[in-house]
VOBA-1610 file (N, C-alpha, C; in pm, whole numbers, padded with zeros to 5 digits, always signed):
BEGIN
Met-05290+09060-00655Met-05243+09039-00792Met-05360+08994-00879Pro-05360+09036-01006Pro-05470+08994-01092Pro-05465+08845-01117Ala-05581+08792-01140Ala-05587+08648-01165Ala-05516+08616-01295Ala-05463+08499-01302Ala-05390+08456-01422Ala-05484+08447-01540Thr-05439+08500-01650Thr-05521+08493-01771Thr-05521+08352-01825Ala-05613+08333-01921Ala-05625+08198-01977Ala-05499+08158-02052Ser-05429+08261-02109Ser-05309+08227-02187Ser-05196+08178-02099Phe-05194+08231-01972Phe-05084+08194-01883Phe-05132+08106-01768Ala-05245+08044-01784Ala-05294+07955-01679Ala-05202+07834-01668Pro-05174+07791-01546Pro-05085+07675-01530Pro-05147+07551-01590Leu-05063+07472-01654Leu-05110+07349-01715Leu-05124+07241-01609Pro-05221+07155-01624Pro-05236+07047-01525Pro-05117+06953-01530Ala-05071+06920-01412Ala-04956+06829-01403Ala-05001+06687-01430Gly-04927+06618-01509Gly-04959+06479-01542Gly-04840+06390-01511Pro-04860+06263-01522Pro-04750+06170-01495Pro-04639+06184-01598Val-04516+06174-01552Val-04400+06183-01639Val-04382+06049-01710Arg-04381+06053-01840Arg-04366+05931-01916Arg-04223+05915-01964Arg-04173+05796-01948Arg-04039+05768-01997Arg-04043+05749-02148Thr-03935+05791-02209Thr-03929+05781-02354Thr-03914+05636-02398Arg-03955+05611-02522Arg-03944+05477-02578Arg-03885+05488-02718Pro-03755+05510-02728Pro-03695+05526-02860Pro-03695+05393-02935Pro-03699+05397-03067Pro-03695+05273-03144Pro-03564+05200-03122Leu-03572+05068-03114Leu-03453+04989-03085Leu-03361+04977-03206Leu-03411+04916-03311Leu-03326+04888-03426Leu-03288+05014-03502Leu-03380+05111-03511Leu-03353+05231-03588Leu-03242+05315-03527Gly-03226+05309-03396Gly-03124+05390-03332Gly-02987+05326-03326Gln-02976+05198-03360Gln-02849+05129-03349Gln-02743+05177-03449Pro-02774+05192-03578Pro-02669+05237-03670Pro-02609+05372-03632Gly-02693+05464-03586Gly-02641+05594-03548Gly-02547+05588-03429Ser-02573+05496-03336Ser-02486+05483-03219Ser-02351+05423-03253Leu-02342+05355-03368Leu-02215+05294-03410Leu-02140+05380-03510Arg-02196+05494-03546Arg-02138+05574-03654Arg-02002+05631-03616Arg-01983+05669-03492Arg-01858+05732-03450Arg-01767+05636-03375Thr-01780+05510-03400Thr-01696+05408-03337Thr-01586+05366-03435Pro-01491+05285-03388Pro-01386+05235-03480Pro-01439+05154-03597Leu-01567+05118-03597Leu-01621+05043-03710Leu-01610+05122-03840Ser-01604+05254-03830Ser-01598+05336-03951Ser-01471+05311-04031Trp-01364+05266-03962Trp-01241+05232-04034Trp-01205+05085-04024Leu-01262+05014-03927Leu-01227+04873-03908Leu-01273+04788-04026Ile-01397+04805-04069Ile-01449+04725-04179Ile-01376+04755-04310Pro-01358+04881-04348Pro-01280+04906-04470Pro-01138+04850-04462Ala-01076+04857-04343Ala-00941+04803-04329Ala-00938+04653-04353Gly-01036+04581-04296Gly-01042+04437-04318Gly-01064+04401-04463Leu-01150+04475-04530Leu-01175+04447-04671Leu-01055+04482-04758Val-00982+04587-04721Val-00860+04621-04795Val-00755+04511-04779Leu-00744+04455-04657Leu-00653+04343-04637Leu-00692+04224-04723Gln-00821+04193-04727Gln-00868+04083-04810Gln-00837+04110-04957Leu-00859+04233-05000Leu-00829+04268-05138Leu-00680+04256-05166Gly-00597+04294-05068Gly-00453+04281-05084Gly-00410+04136-05101Val-00469+04047-05021Val-00438+03904-05035Val-00479+03855-05173Val-00595+03898-05219Val-00643+03855-05351Val-00549+03903-05461Leu-00505+04028-05453Leu-00423+04084-05559Leu-00280+04031-05556Leu-00227+04003-05436Leu-00088+03958-05426Leu-00072+03812-05466Trp-00158+03727-05416Trp-00141+03583-05441Trp-00229+03531-05554Arg-00342+03595-05578Arg-00434+03552-05684Arg-00462+03402-05677Ser-00479+03354-05557Ser-00506+03212-05536Ser-00632+03196-05453Pro-00728+03117-05496Pro-00849+03097-05415Pro-00819+03040-05278Gly-00719+02951-05270Gly-00685+02892-05141Gly-00636+02994-05041Tyr-00545+03082-05082Tyr-00495+03185-04992Tyr-00605+03284-04953Ala-00685+03323-05050Ala-00791+03421-05022Ala-00894+03364-04925Glu-00937+03240-04949Glu-01035+03179-04859Glu-00975+03152-04722Gly-00851+03104-04719Gly-00788+03077-04590Gly-00772+03202-04506Phe-00735+03313-04569Phe-00719+03438-04494Phe-00852+03484-04437Ala-00957+03476-04517Ala-01089+03519-04470Ala-01139+03430-04357Glu-01120+03298-04370Glu-01175+03204-04272Glu-01094+03200-04143Leu-00962+03213-04153Leu-00876+03198-04035Leu-00842+03330-03967Val-00850+03441-04039Val-00808+03570-03982Val-00920+03673-03985Leu-00972+03701-04103Leu-01067+03812-04117Leu-01194+03789-04035Val-01253+03670-04044Val-01379+03644-03974Val-01361+03640-03822Pro-01268+03559-03766Pro-01258+03555-03620Pro-01213+03687-03558Val-01114+03752-03618Val-01067+03880-03562Val-01176+03986-03573Gly-01240+03993-03689Gly-01346+04091-03706Gly-01463+04069-03613Ala-01502+03943-03592Ala-01615+03914-03504Ala-01584+03953-03360Val-01463+03923-03315Val-01425+03958-03177Val-01421+04110-03159Leu-01365+04180-03256Leu-01361+04326-03246Leu-01501+04386-03249Leu-01590+04328-03327Leu-01728+04375-03328Leu-01793+04358-03191Gly-01768+04243-03127Gly-01823+04222-02994Gly-01771+04321-02892Ile-01642+04350-02900Ile-01583+04446-02805Ile-01638+04586-02829Ile-01637+04629-02955Ile-01685+04763-02987Ile-01834+04776-02958Gly-01908+04667-02978Gly-02051+04672-02954Gly-02088+04711-02813Trp-02005+04672-02715Trp-02034+04711-02578Trp-01963+04839-02536Thr-01835+04856-02573Thr-01763+04975-02529Thr-01826+05103-02583Ser-01891+05095-02699Ser-01957+05214-02754Ser-02090+05242-02685Thr-02138+05148-02604Thr-02266+05164-02534Thr-02249+05182-02385Arg-02135+05143-02332Arg-02115+05137-02187Arg-02142+05269-02118Asp-02090+05380-02171Asp-02107+05509-02104Asp-02253+05556-02105Ala-02326+05519-02209Ala-02466+05562-02219Ala-02562+05463-02157Trp-02512+05354-02100Trp-02602+05251-02050Trp-02694+05298-01938Pro-02649+05381-01843Pro-02743+05427-01739Pro-02866+05495-01796Ala-02847+05575-01903Ala-02963+05641-01964Ala-03048+05543-02043Ile-02983+05446-02106Ile-03058+05348-02184Ile-03141+05258-02094Ala-03087+05225-01977Ala-03153+05129-01889Ala-03283+05181-01830Ile-03306+05315-01831Ile-03428+05369-01771Ile-03541+05379-01873Thr-03517+05341-01997Thr-03624+05342-02095Thr-03720+05226-02068Arg-03829+05226-02140Arg-03932+05124-02118Arg-03897+04991-02185His-03790+04989-02262His-03751+04864-02326His-03688+04771-02224Arg-03707+04643-02242Arg-03641+04546-02158Arg-03494+04535-02198Leu-03410+04507-02098Leu-03268+04502-02125Leu-03234+04392-02225Gly-03304+04279-02216Gly-03277+04171-02311Gly-03304+04212-02454Arg-03411+04289-02475Arg-03444+04334-02610Arg-03341+04434-02660Ile-03292+04518-02572Ile-03189+04614-02612Ile-03063+04541-02656Met-03022+04441-02578Met-02903+04365-02613Met-02923+04289-02743Leu-03042+04234-02762Leu-03069+04159-02885Leu-03065+04251-03006Ala-03120+04372-02993Ala-03115+04468-03103Ala-02971+04506-03135Arg-02890+04520-03031Arg-02749+04553-03052Arg-02678+04441-03127Leu-02701+04318-03083Leu-02635+04204-03146Leu-02683+04184-03289Leu-02810+04206-03315Leu-02861+04193-03451Leu-02797+04296-03544Thr-02778+04417-03494Thr-02712+04519-03575Thr-02569+04480-03606Leu-02498+04429-03506Leu-02361+04385-03529Leu-02356+04267-03626Glu-02456+04180-03619Glu-02461+04067-03712Glu-02480+04115-03855Val-02559+04219-03875Val-02576+04275-04009Val-02443+04328-04061Val-02368+04396-03974Val-02237+04447-04013Val-02144+04332-04051Leu-02144+04227-03969Leu-02060+04111-03997Leu-02101+04043-04128Thr-02231+04032-04151Thr-02280+03970-04275Thr-02234+04049-04397Phe-02244+04180-04389Phe-02200+04265-04500Phe-02051+04244-04528Thr-01970+04239-04424Thr-01826+04222-04442Thr-01794+04086-04504Val-01860+03981-04455Val-01834+03846-04508Val-01876+03836-04655Leu-01988+03897-04690Leu-02034+03891-04828Leu-01937+03963-04922Ile-01888+04078-04881Ile-01791+04150-04965Ile-01662+04070-04977Ala-01616+04011-04865Ala-01496+03928-04870Ala-01516+03809-04962Gly-01637+03751-04961Gly-01665+03640-05051Gly-01661+03681-05197Leu-01711+03799-05227Leu-01706+03848-05365Leu-01562+03871-05409Leu-01479+03923-05318Leu-01338+03941-05352Leu-01270+03807-05376Thr-01309+03706-05298Thr-01251+03573-05318Thr-01293+03514-05452Leu-01417+03536-05490Leu-01464+03486-05620Leu-01386+03549-05735Ala-01330+03667-05712Ala-01253+03732-05817Ala-01126+03656-05850Thr-01081+03567-05761Thr-00962+03487-05787Thr-00993+03361-05866Gly-01119+03338-05897Gly-01157+03217-05969Gly-01197+03103-05879Ala-01232+03132-05754Ala-01272+03027-05660Ala-01403+02963-05703Asp-01424+02840-05658Asp-01547+02769-05689Asp-01664+02837-05618Pro-01768+02878-05690Pro-01880+02949-05626Pro-01949+02868-05518Gly-01966+02737-05540Gly-02032+02654-05440Gly-01954+02647-05311Arg-01824+02627-05320Arg-01742+02621-05200Arg-01738+02755-05129Thr-01729+02863-05207Thr-01726+02996-05146Thr-01856+03025-05072Leu-01969+02983-05129Leu-02097+03006-05062Leu-02104+02928-04931Arg-02063+02801-04934Arg-02065+02721-04811Arg-01971+02779-04707Ala-01853+02824-04751Ala-01758+02884-04658Ala-01814+03013-04598Ala-01887+03090-04678Ala-01946+03214-04627Ala-02052+03185-04522Leu-02134+03082-04545Leu-02237+03048-04447Leu-02175+03000-04316Leu-02071+02918-04326Leu-02003+02873-04205Leu-01935+02989-04134Ser-01877+03079-04212Ser-01811+03195-04152Ser-01910+03282-04076Leu-02030+03296-04129Leu-02132+03374-04059Leu-02172+03308-03929Ala-02189+03175-03931Ala-02228+03105-03809Ala-02120+03113-03703Val-01995+03087-03743Val-01884+03095-03649Val-01863+03239-03602Gly-01875+03334-03695Gly-01857+03473-03657Gly-01960+03520-03556Trp-02087+03476-03572Trp-02191+03512-03475Trp-02158+03455-03338Met-02112+03331-03335Met-02076+03268-03208Met-01966+03347-03138Leu-01860+03381-03211Leu-01749+03454-03152Leu-01791+03595-03113Leu-01877+03656-03192Leu-01924+03792-03161Leu-01999+03795-03029Val-02093+03703-03011Val-02172+03700-02887Val-02082+03669-02768Ala-01989+03574-02784Ala-01899+03540-02674Ala-01812+03659-02636Ala-01759+03730-02736Ala-01676+03847-02707Ala-01758+03958-02642Phe-01880+03975-02686Phe-01969+04076-02627Phe-01993+04046-02479Trp-02023+03921-02449Trp-02051+03883-02310Trp-01927+03897-02222Leu-01811+03855-02271Leu-01688+03869-02193Leu-01657+04016-02166Thr-01680+04101-02264Thr-01653+04244-02246Thr-01747+04306-02144Val-01874+04264-02146Val-01971+04317-02050Val-01935+04276-01909Arg-01903+04150-01889Arg-01881+04098-01755Arg-01743+04132-01700Trp-01642+04144-01787Trp-01508+04171-01739Trp-01451+04296-01805Ser-01377+04283-01911Ser-01315+04402-01970Ser-01275+04372-02114Pro-01257+04476-02195Pro-01211+04454-02332Pro-01073+04390-02337Gly-00986+04424-02241Gly-00852+04366-02239Gly-00855+04215-02221Leu-00937+04169-02127Leu-00948+04025-02105Leu-01006+03956-02228Thr-01106+04018-02289Thr-01165+03960-02410Thr-01062+03947-02521Ala-00982+04052-02540Ala-00880+04048-02644Ala-00774+03942-02613Ala-00737+03929-02486Ala-00635+03831-02449Ala-00685+03688-02471Val-00806+03660-02425Val-00862+03525-02441Val-00873+03488-02589Asn-00926+03578-02667Asn-00944+03548-02809Asn-00812+03549-02885Gly-00717+03629-02841Gly-00586+03626-02905Gly-00517+03492-02887Ile-00522+03440-02764Ile-00464+03308-02739Ile-00540+03201-02817Gly-00673+03210-02815Gly-00753+03113-02888Gly-00726+03117-03037Leu-00706+03236-03092Leu-00679+03248-03235Leu-00546+03185-03271Ile-00444+03208-03189Ile-00313+03149-03216Ile-00320+02996-03211Val-00387+02945-03107Val-00402+02799-03096Val-00480+02744-03215Ser-00583+02815-03257Ser-00664+02768-03369Ser-00586+02771-03500Leu-00499+02870-03516Leu-00417+02874-03637Leu-00322+02754-03643Val-00272+02714-03525Val-00181+02598-03521Val-00257+02468-03544Leu-00373+02456-03478Leu-00448+02331-03486Leu-00536+02322-03610Gly-00594+02433-03649Gly-00691+02429-03758Gly-00633+02442-03896Ala-00512+02494-03907Ala-00453+02517-04039Ala-00345+02416-04074Gly-00323+02317-03990Gly-00218+02219-04016Gly-00269+02077-04009Ala-00174+01985-03999Ala-00209+01843-03996Ala-00283+01805-03869Leu-00264+01882-03761Leu-00331+01851-03635Leu-00482+01871-03642Ala-00528+01938-03746Ala-00672+01964-03757Ala-00754+01836-03767Thr-00691+01729-03813Thr-00765+01604-03831Thr-00819+01550-03699Ser-00741+01564-03592Ser-00782+01506-03463Ser-00815+01609-03357Leu-00759+01729-03366Leu-00776+01829-03260Leu-00864+01946-03300Trp-00935+01934-03412Trp-01014+02048-03459Trp-01123+02092-03363Pro-01184+02003-03279Pro-01288+02055-03188Pro-01237+02157-03088Tyr-01105+02159-03064Tyr-01048+02252-02967Tyr-01005+02383-03032Ala-01039+02402-03157Ala-01001+02524-03229Ala-01124+02589-03291Pro-01219+02638-03210Pro-01342+02695-03266Pro-01319+02818-03352Trp-01210+02889-03329Trp-01183+03008-03411Trp-01154+02969-03556Ala-01120+02845-03580Ala-01088+02798-03716Ala-01197+02710-03774Trp-01311+02703-03712Trp-01417+02614-03761Trp-01467+02653-03899Ala-01450+02775-03939Ala-01493+02814-04074Ala-01400+02758-04180His-01281+02712-04139His-01182+02662-04235His-01170+02511-04234Thr-01189+02448-04119Thr-01165+02305-04106Thr-01259+02216-04187Pro-01378+02257-04230Pro-01462+02166-04308Pro-01397+02112-04433Ala-01297+02181-04486Ala-01233+02134-04609Ala-01173+01996-04591Ser-01134+01961-04470Ser-01070+01832-04448Ser-01149+01740-04357Leu-01252+01790-04292Leu-01323+01709-04193Leu-01468+01680-04230Gly-01514+01731-04339Gly-01654+01708-04375Gly-01738+01828-04336Arg-01799+01890-04435Arg-01873+02014-04409Arg-01997+01992-04325Thr-02058+01877-04338Thr-02184+01855-04267Thr-02162+01857-04117Thr-02062+01784-04067Thr-02036+01778-03924Thr-02003+01915-03867Thr-01913+01984-03933Thr-01872+02115-03883Thr-01986+02215-03890Ala-02067+02206-03995Ala-02181+02298-04006Ala-02278+02277-03891Leu-02304+02151-03855Leu-02394+02124-03743Leu-02337+02179-03613Ile-02208+02164-03592Ile-02146+02216-03470Ile-02153+02368-03468Ala-02124+02430-03582Ala-02128+02576-03588Ala-02269+02629-03566Met-02368+02563-03623Met-02505+02607-03604Met-02551+02587-03459Ala-02507+02477-03397Ala-02538+02457-03255Ala-02476+02568-03171Ala-02354+02606-03207Ala-02289+02716-03136Ala-02365+02847-03159Leu-02420+02863-03278Leu-02501+02982-03307Leu-02623+02990-03216Leu-02692+02878-03200Leu-02809+02876-03113Leu-02768+02900-02968Leu-02656+02843-02927Leu-02608+02865-02790Leu-02573+03011-02768Gly-02510+03073-02869Gly-02477+03214-02856Gly-02600+03302-02844Thr-02705+03269-02918Thr-02829+03345-02908Thr-02892+03330-02770Ala-02879+03210-02712Ala-02936+03186-02579Ala-02862+03263-02471Val-02739+03307-02499Val-02660+03380-02400Val-02712+03522-02382Thr-02790+03572-02479Thr-02835+03711-02474Thr-02906+03747-02344Pro-03003+03667-02295Pro-03065+03702-02166Pro-02966+03704-02050Leu-02862+03620-02057Leu-02762+03621-01951Leu-02684+03752-01951Val-02659+03804-02071Val-02590+03933-02079Val-02674+04041-02014Ala-02803+04042-02044Ala-02891+04143-01986Ala-02898+04131-01835Ser-02907+04008-01784Ser-02914+03991-01639Ser-02783+04028-01573Ala-02672+04008-01644Ala-02542+04044-01588Ala-02529+04194-01567Leu-02596+04272-01651Leu-02587+04417-01640Leu-02661+04469-01518Arg-02747+04390-01460Arg-02820+04434-01342Arg-02739+04412-01214Arg-02631+04336-01222Arg-02554+04306-01102Arg-02451+04415-01077Pro-02425+04445-00952Pro-02321+04544-00924Pro-02185+04490-00962Arg-02102+04577-01015Arg-01969+04536-01059Arg-01865+04577-00956
//
């Protein structure tokens, strides 16, 4: 047979390099076809409905702090993992560390949560609410929401979305009873789902410190989530 021409000469074999896709840039696209596409508008429509029906700053703020933020944060945590679970074997072979991948995921979800809380705050201001109180409530809602988001994400990774929903559903009901009534004065530490609302009666400084401590604790859980994914299930 004639010798291979230069045009068809075999290329030298080299080492196979694993891909290194950008972490943060790829996150929004991976969430595009998830329930987030209708979950966030639905939550904001509910907030708008409360504003239009009652036209009261108290009702609007209470709904956002006791329902919209905790429920939305938990659902974000669940969706954040279930939308990644099937693709995780392919993601895990990239050159990125698992902890960094999880952190990028959580940061993206935090941006989504921040956007939702800010829009809900603007809707609340439309009722004539005090801007200073609304701003403080929004900051506390973000801290508490981040804590619940990370906790829900970790529970979903280690166990299942059903267990996460059950635990947070029970916690939300208990928090509504303890955090929205007279019992909040003495039992508020046992109702973390309502921590964004309880400062009105317990002092914003104390609750803010607790919420921020929970925020730091939630951030520290990220490496544990990554290590949990390496264990056989």
